N, C-alpha and C positions, 0 to 999 in steps of 0.2 A: 051622625051615629052617636047614640048615647050609650054610655057604659052603665051597666047595672051593677051596683055594689051590694053584695050580700052582707047583711049585718047579722051578727050573732050576739046572743045575750050571754051573760056571764055564766049561767048554768050550763049552757052547751059547751063552752070552753072547758069548764071544770070537768064535765063528763068525759070529754076527749082526753084530757090529761090523765084522769083516773084510769081510763081504758088502756092508754099507752103504758102507764106504770104497771098495770096488771100483766100486760103482754110481756114486758121486760122481765118481770119476776118469774115467768113461766117459760123462759127460753131454754130449750134442750137441744144441743147440737149433736153431731155424730161423735162416736167414740174415736179418740185419736190413737193411732197405732204408732208406737215408739219402736224404732229400730236401733240396735246397738251392735257394734262389731267387737267381739271378744277374741275369737281365734278364727282367722281365715275368711269369714264372710259375714255379711249383715243378716240379722235375723230379728223378727218381731220379738220384743221382750216378753209379751204374754205367752209366747210359744216356747219359752226356755224350759228345758228339762232341769233336773236337779244338778246335773253336771255343769251346765252352762251357768247356772246361778252360783255354783261353787267357784267356777273360774272367775266370775265377775268379782267375787269377794276377794280373790287373791291376785287381782290384776295389778300391774305395776304402772304407775302414773309417771310420765316423763315430763320434766320441767326444763324449759329453755334456760332457766337460771343456772342449772347444773351443767350445762354444756360449755366446754372451754371455748374461749374466743378464737384460738388458733390451734392447729394440729401440733402435737408435741414434735420437737425438732427431730428426734430419732425416727419417728414414724414418717415424717416428710422425706427423710433421706432414703428410707427403704422403698418408697413409692416412685423414686426417680426412674425414668425410662433409660435403660442403658443401650446405647447404640453399639453395634459391633466395632471392636477396636482392631484395626489392621495396620500394618506398617506400610503397605502399599496397596493402591487401588487395583493393581494388576492381579492380586490374589483372589479377587472376587469375580463372579459371573452371575448372570441373572436370566430369568425367564419372565417375559412381559406378556401377560394375557390381556387381549383387547377385543373389542367388537367394532364392526364398521359403523354402527349406528350410535355408538357410545359418545355422549357429549363431553365426558371427562377424560376420554382417552388421549386426544391430541396434545394437551399440555404435558401429560405424563410421558408420551412418546417423544416430544421435543426435549424434555429434561433428560431422558435416557440417552438420546442421540448426542447431547452435549457432553456426556460423561466419557471418560477414557476406560470404561469397563466393558468387557465383552459380554455379549448375551444374545438371546434370540427372542423374536416377537412371535407370538402364537395367536392366531385368529380363532376365537372360540365359536365363531359363526360356522366354521367348517366342522365336519364330522370328526376328523383327527384332532383338531384343536379342542373340541368339546370333550373328547375322551381323555386328552392329557390334563385338562383342567379338572375333570372329575377325579382322575387318579391322584392329583395333588391337593384336592380339597379346595379348589378355587370356586367360589360361588358368586363373585361379583367382578365386574370389569370397570375400571382397570385394576389389575393386581400385578405387582412386581414381586417375585420371589428371588431373594438374593442368597447365593450359595458361596461357601468358602472354597478353598483349593481342594478340599477333600470331597466336595459335592454335598456337604451337609448344609441344610437350610439354616441361615443365620438371621434372616429378617423377612418381613412381608410389609408391603406398603400399597396404599390404594390411591394416593394423591401426591402432588408435588411437595407439600409440606412434610409428609411422612418420609418421602424420599430424601429430602434435604437433611432431615434429622439423622438419617442413616449415612449418607455419603459425605456431608460436609465435614464431620469429624475425621473421616478418612482422608479427605483432601488436605486438611490442616496438618495431619500427621506426616504427609509426604514431604 
């Protein structure tokens, strides 16, 4: 098999180059739509009314350079979570809301069983348990509501870590 090689003369090549340059000079794409977020939602810039344009003029630009490296010390102290302070664990009691199919309930149940705090377990799969949970604003299982000796709610927890934050300071105080 022989290959045939097409040869072109210099005039044909120059004509192709000239046609390509003309095509590049007359390229017209689609109009680009620019969106910007000023207040609340993104909107096409060309659809802005006078109010949006005015908001854009008065916008505040935030710079990472002006952000402090760490939170001020007094603000950090205000945000610390305070666990209920009791002199004895006997002053507390709890309601433990659980479901039979809940994968996170067994560790919480085991943790509560190891405590020397009295309480009751409420199955929210039952009609009565669901009614009690709704009355106390429980929307997730597991939930443990801790009450003081007066019956006032002092803490809520949904996992073992939250429970240990509540009960370990109590155990240390005893």
